[in-house]
Each structure stands twice: as structure tokens, then as C-alpha cells.
PLY file of the C-alpha trace (Angstrom):
ply
format ascii 1.0
element vertex 129
property float x
property float y
property float z
element edge 128
property int vertex1
property int vertex2
end_header
0.00 0.00 0.00
2.79 2.44 0.84
4.48 1.71 -2.48
1.32 2.69 -4.40
0.90 5.92 -2.42
4.54 6.83 -2.99
4.17 6.31 -6.74
1.02 8.44 -6.87
2.80 11.21 -4.96
5.78 11.09 -7.34
3.54 11.20 -10.43
1.56 14.09 -8.94
4.78 15.99 -8.16
6.03 15.51 -11.74
2.74 16.78 -13.16
2.82 19.85 -10.90
6.43 20.67 -11.86
5.68 20.21 -15.58
2.62 22.47 -15.33
4.68 25.11 -13.51
7.40 25.05 -16.17
4.78 25.31 -18.94
3.21 28.33 -17.25
6.58 30.07 -16.87
7.52 29.47 -20.49
4.14 30.73 -21.68
4.34 33.80 -19.46
7.62 34.99 -20.98
6.76 34.21 -24.57
4.73 36.90 -26.35
2.56 35.85 -29.26
3.98 37.13 -32.53
2.15 39.93 -34.27
0.94 39.07 -37.78
3.26 40.27 -40.55
3.30 44.00 -41.14
3.19 45.78 -44.48
5.21 48.98 -44.57
3.11 52.01 -45.32
4.18 55.63 -45.60
6.51 56.31 -42.67
8.19 59.35 -44.14
11.96 59.37 -43.93
13.61 55.97 -43.87
15.09 54.24 -42.05
12.76 54.67 -39.11
11.05 53.21 -36.06
7.27 53.37 -35.79
5.45 52.72 -32.50
1.75 51.89 -32.80
-0.18 52.85 -29.66
-3.59 53.67 -28.24
-4.54 56.32 -25.69
-6.12 53.65 -23.45
-3.09 51.33 -23.44
-1.03 51.32 -20.24
1.65 49.01 -21.71
2.13 51.52 -24.54
3.54 54.02 -22.04
6.10 51.45 -20.90
7.05 50.68 -24.52
7.46 54.39 -25.31
9.61 54.84 -22.20
11.80 51.90 -23.33
12.47 53.56 -26.70
13.13 56.94 -25.09
15.48 55.43 -22.47
17.37 53.60 -25.24
17.74 56.84 -27.21
15.86 55.40 -30.19
14.20 58.00 -32.39
10.67 56.93 -33.30
7.35 58.10 -34.68
4.27 57.31 -32.60
1.10 56.38 -34.46
-1.96 56.44 -32.20
-5.03 54.44 -33.18
-7.38 57.19 -31.99
-5.76 59.75 -34.30
-4.53 57.66 -37.25
-6.77 54.60 -37.48
-6.19 54.40 -41.24
-2.48 53.70 -40.71
-3.38 50.75 -38.47
-5.50 49.31 -41.27
-2.90 50.03 -43.95
-0.10 48.36 -41.97
-2.26 45.50 -40.69
-1.77 46.36 -37.01
-4.19 44.41 -34.81
-2.79 44.99 -31.30
-0.87 47.61 -29.36
1.83 48.37 -28.55
3.67 47.27 -31.67
7.09 48.64 -32.60
8.22 48.29 -36.22
11.82 48.90 -37.32
12.11 49.77 -41.02
15.34 50.07 -43.02
16.10 52.48 -45.85
14.65 50.06 -48.45
11.28 50.00 -46.62
11.93 46.44 -45.42
10.73 45.48 -41.97
13.83 44.59 -39.94
11.95 43.72 -36.75
8.48 43.83 -35.21
8.02 43.84 -31.44
4.73 43.22 -29.62
4.56 44.73 -26.14
7.59 46.37 -24.55
10.56 45.59 -26.82
13.56 43.82 -25.25
16.35 46.42 -25.12
19.12 44.30 -26.69
16.99 43.05 -29.57
15.66 46.57 -30.13
19.16 48.08 -30.31
20.34 45.33 -32.67
17.38 45.87 -34.99
17.77 49.65 -34.95
21.50 49.46 -35.75
20.82 46.83 -38.41
18.36 49.23 -40.06
21.01 51.94 -40.14
19.33 54.16 -37.53
21.54 56.26 -35.29
20.84 55.87 -31.60
21.03 59.12 -29.66
0 1
1 2
2 3
3 4
4 5
5 6
6 7
7 8
8 9
9 10
10 11
11 12
12 13
13 14
14 15
15 16
16 17
17 18
18 19
19 20
20 21
21 22
22 23
23 24
24 25
25 26
26 27
27 28
28 29
29 30
30 31
31 32
32 33
33 34
34 35
35 36
36 37
37 38
38 39
39 40
40 41
41 42
42 43
43 44
44 45
45 46
46 47
47 48
48 49
49 50
50 51
51 52
52 53
53 54
54 55
55 56
56 57
57 58
58 59
59 60
60 61
61 62
62 63
63 64
64 65
65 66
66 67
67 68
68 69
69 70
70 71
71 72
72 73
73 74
74 75
75 76
76 77
77 78
78 79
79 80
80 81
81 82
82 83
83 84
84 85
85 86
86 87
87 88
88 89
89 90
90 91
91 92
92 93
93 94
94 95
95 96
96 97
97 98
98 99
99 100
100 101
101 102
102 103
103 104
104 105
105 106
106 107
107 108
108 109
109 110
110 111
111 112
112 113
113 114
114 115
115 116
116 117
117 118
118 119
119 120
120 121
121 122
122 123
123 124
124 125
125 126
126 127
127 128
């Protein structure tokens, strides 16, 4: 009887640990944003941040770009909804890094990771201030 109980406890512990690991992995992985089509962003290369006035995470994403010294253009859904449709933006915040040939170098959903952001910006030929 003790052997059966011990096995059940071990199996239960393994299931709990596996569920915990799955939750942690899912928590740190952001779903990718659908592909983005480059619209008119003015001068290229450039960084475009898509936001909304009701988005609290957008403020954190903007602060990340400002802290990193990355020049960017903010496009707010409330003021420029047509740009969201043109580019295919379905969620905010989304940061798009565009090179001089109008190619999308990187797209970040949420607050962009600083190292990946800097790499993408430098890859696009954008000077960081």
C-alpha cells in the first residue's frame, strides 16, 4: 500500500512541476504579431510605434524607446486609425523597425527587449542618440 501511495505522490509531483514550467515558459513568450506591411513612414530608415490612448503598456514601450535613445514616430489608433489598417496592425503596442529600403527589420509586440531593439535599430542603419 505504501508503495502505491509513494508512486502516486511522485507522479503528482512531476505533473505539478511540468505544469509550472509550462506556465513560466508561456508567461515569458509573447505571441507574434501578424506580418506588417510597410506604409508611408516618411523618412527611412525609421522606427514606428503603434499605440492607443487607453493602453497602459504603450507608455512602458514608449519609455523603453526613449530610455534607449531610439528616435521613433508614434502612431496612435485614436488619431490615425487608417495607418493601423494600412499596416495591418491588430494589437498595441507594436514597434516596427524599417530600413532604408522599406523592409521590416523587426516587429516587437509589447515592450521591446532592449538588446533586440538596439540590434534591430542598428541593423536598419538608424543612429541611436
